Every structure is written in C-alpha cells, then in structure tokens.
VOPAGU-2260 file (C-alpha; in pm, 1 decimal, decimal comma):
REM VOPAGU-2260
SITE   aa  ch    i         X         Y         Z
SITE  MET   A    0       5,3      10,1      -5,0
SITE  THR   A    1     123,7     352,2     -76,4
SITE  SER   A    2     152,8     601,2     196,2
SITE  ILE   A    3     -38,4     915,6      98,9
SITE  SER   A    4      97,4    1227,8     190,2
SITE  GLN   A    5     -88,2    1443,5     415,2
SITE  LEU   A    6     -92,3    1830,3     351,0
SITE  THR   A    7    -165,8    2117,0     579,3
SITE  PRO   A    8    -448,9    2370,9     503,7
SITE  THR   A    9    -179,6    2631,0     407,0
SITE  GLN   A   10     -20,6    2378,2     191,5
SITE  VAL   A   11    -305,8    2295,5      -4,1
SITE  ALA   A   12    -388,5    2693,0     -44,2
SITE  ALA   A   13     -40,7    2744,5    -167,4
SITE  GLU   A   14     -92,0    2452,6    -450,9
SITE  THR   A   15    -175,2    2604,0    -747,9
SITE  SER   A   16    -143,8    2309,6   -1007,8
SITE  ALA   A   17    -335,3    2038,6    -824,5
SITE  ARG   A   18    -712,2    1951,7    -875,9
SITE  VAL   A   19    -888,6    1958,2    -529,5
SITE  LEU   A   20   -1142,3    1675,6    -511,1
SITE  ASP   A   21   -1424,3    1694,7    -223,3
SITE  VAL   A   22   -1550,4    1369,7    -180,3
SITE  ARG   A   23   -1837,5    1483,7      56,4
SITE  GLU   A   24   -2216,8    1429,6      -7,3
SITE  PRO   A   25   -2382,8    1728,6    -199,8
SITE  ASP   A   26   -2542,7    1853,2     134,3
SITE  GLU   A   27   -2223,0    1870,6     312,0
SITE  VAL   A   28   -2054,8    2070,9      18,3
SITE  ALA   A   29   -2334,7    2298,3      23,8
SITE  THR   A   30   -2209,6    2438,5     380,6
SITE  GLY   A   31   -1906,0    2561,8     234,7
SITE  ALA   A   32   -1622,1    2399,7      28,0
SITE  ILE   A   33   -1268,4    2497,8     -96,5
SITE  ALA   A   34   -1324,2    2747,2    -412,4
SITE  GLY   A   35   -1238,1    2546,2    -738,4
SITE  SER   A   36   -1273,8    2213,5    -589,1
SITE  VAL   A   37   -1469,9    1942,0    -804,0
SITE  ASN   A   38   -1726,6    1728,6    -599,5
SITE  ILE   A   39   -1740,9    1364,9    -647,4
SITE  PRO   A   40   -1900,9    1206,9    -317,6
SITE  LEU   A   41   -1663,7     900,0    -241,1
SITE  GLY   A   42   -1961,7     664,1    -313,7
SITE  GLU   A   43   -1942,0     750,6    -679,8
SITE  LEU   A   44   -1589,3     807,1    -721,0
SITE  ALA   A   45   -1507,6     458,2    -888,3
SITE  ALA   A   46   -1743,3     528,0   -1159,3
SITE  ARG   A   47   -1663,9     872,4   -1195,8
SITE  GLN   A   48   -1292,5     880,5   -1151,4
SITE  ASP   A   49   -1241,3     947,4   -1521,7
SITE  GLU   A   50   -1363,2    1282,6   -1482,3
SITE  LEU   A   51   -1025,6    1352,6   -1310,6
SITE  ASP   A   52    -714,4    1385,1   -1556,9
SITE  PRO   A   53    -443,2    1138,6   -1442,3
SITE  ALA   A   54    -163,7    1400,9   -1557,8
SITE  THR   A   55    -291,3    1663,5   -1287,4
SITE  PRO   A   56    -203,7    1607,8    -936,0
SITE  VAL   A   57    -491,1    1539,5    -701,6
SITE  ILE   A   58    -568,9    1662,1    -334,1
SITE  THR   A   59    -856,0    1492,6    -179,2
SITE  VAL   A   60   -1083,4    1646,5      99,3
SITE  CYS   A   61   -1371,9    1532,2     316,7
SITE  GLN   A   62   -1520,3    1660,6     639,0
SITE  GLY   A   63   -1272,8    1532,7     861,4
SITE  GLY   A   64   -1003,3    1346,6     656,8
SITE  GLY   A   65   -1128,9     983,2     698,7
SITE  ARG   A   66   -1310,3     939,3     359,4
SITE  SER   A   67   -1097,2    1162,5     158,0
SITE  GLN   A   68    -793,4     915,7     293,4
SITE  LYS   A   69    -984,5     626,9     133,3
SITE  ALA   A   70   -1042,8     827,3    -198,5
SITE  ALA   A   71    -660,9     896,7    -196,5
SITE  GLU   A   72    -590,3     528,9    -148,5
SITE  ALA   A   73    -821,3     410,9    -423,2
SITE  LEU   A   74    -687,4     698,2    -688,8
SITE  SER   A   75    -325,6     630,2    -587,9
SITE  ALA   A   76    -391,5     264,9    -674,9
SITE  ALA   A   77    -517,5     360,2   -1020,4
SITE  GLY   A   78    -215,3     553,6   -1071,6
SITE  TYR   A   79    -308,0     909,2    -970,2
SITE  ARG   A   80     -76,0    1168,0    -790,2
SITE  VAL   A   81    -246,6    1219,4    -502,0
SITE  SER   A   82    -231,6    1379,5    -159,8
SITE  ASN   A   83    -491,9    1431,9     135,0
SITE  LEU   A   84    -599,8    1728,0     298,6
SITE  ASP   A   85    -503,0    1644,3     680,1
SITE  GLY   A   86    -827,1    1708,5     894,1
SITE  GLY   A   87   -1040,5    1787,4     621,2
SITE  MET   A   88   -1264,0    2104,1     606,2
SITE  ASN   A   89   -1266,5    2106,8     982,5
SITE  ALA   A   90    -893,6    2176,4     982,7
SITE  TRP   A   91    -944,6    2399,8     666,6
SITE  ILE   A   92   -1197,0    2638,8     841,7
SITE  GLN   A   93   -1026,1    2602,6    1181,1
SITE  ASP   A   94    -700,7    2744,4     978,0
SITE  GLY   A   95    -910,0    3037,6     892,9
SITE  LYS   A   96    -893,0    2943,0     509,4
SITE  PRO   A   97   -1158,5    3093,6     253,0
SITE  VAL   A   98   -1458,4    2874,2     211,1
SITE  ALA   A   99   -1688,5    2927,9    -113,9
C-alpha cells in the first residue's frame, strides 16, 4: 500500500497545479467548500474517476479526513498522484482558510 502524503491547509492553499477533489456528499458541500474544488462523493468515485485528469495531481478532502484518505488510496492505486488534506474541511475552517 502506498503512503499518501498528508497536507496542511496552508500547503493546500498554496498548491496551484493540483485539482482539489471534495468527496463529501452534496448537502455537506453546500455548507461550504474550497473554491475551485470538484465534488465527486466517495460512493461515486469509482464510477466517475475518469472525470479527473491522471496527469494532474489530486488533493482529496472531506469533512474530517477519513473518507478523503480512502479516496486518495483508491486513486493512488489507479495511478493518480494524490495527496490528502489532513483534518479535512474541519482543519481548513479552523485554520481560517476561505470557504466558497
């Protein structure tokens, strides 16, 4: 199993070349998300991962970091370059990062 790198909110905010993938459910995303992120709920990821460009690094995010870790492991196994937002949106918000 590949070790997934864990990024801080500051590292994610500074990353301009990666695609942020929010794997929360749409009702969770409606409460606030990282600007520019794409929402593919974890349960739909296997069927929809072709919506992501394998050449573009992916940063996964969920509410607390657990679901996004599972998504990161699945994407890594499929050949994507992927990192996870450590602590998810909870950490993002606690760090004072902007929410769209």
